[in-house]
Structures are given as C-alpha cells and as structure tokens.
Phi, psi and omega in degrees: 000325182293326178296323179295317181296316180295319180296317179294321178296318178298317178297320178295318178295320179297313179297317179296321180292317178296317178299315180297318181294325180280322184276321184221077186297326180290323177293319178296321177297316178296318179295319178294319178296316177297320179297316178293320178297318177296321178294320178295317179298317180296317179297318180296315181296313179294325177296318178296317180294321179294318179297318179296319179295320179293320177298317181294319181296326179276357178084016180245048180295134179278116181288155176285152182294131178083005182282339179073026181243359183280178181295337180277354183284343184275000000 
C-alpha cells in the first residue's frame, strides 16, 4: 500500500512541476535552482560528516587547534 501512495505522490509532484514550468517559468527556475543548491549543500555536509566519522573510527581524529590533545601536546 505504501508504494501506491508514494507513486501517486510522485505523479502529483510531476504534474505540479510541469504546470509550474509552463505557467511561471521564472518561479520554476528559481525553485529548481534552490533545490539543486540544497541538494549540493546536503551532499557536501553529509560527505564531511562521513569523512570525520571514518577518521574517528580509524583513530585519526583531527584535534581542534589549541585543544592540547594532539601528539605535540605531550
């Protein structure tokens, strides 16, 4: 049942997007630009968090500057 709901929602979004692009192309362009920018920001943020998690998991966490926890602090 959930697949049917998602499919109907996707069809509704598609129809709405096509209508918006035909009726108000500049608004559609702005919405698309914001969507792509948001997706790029999200990918960049998640990539940084994943890299940080992998460094921490391997025991190579990068200390913050001035924290006094690095190898040179001893």
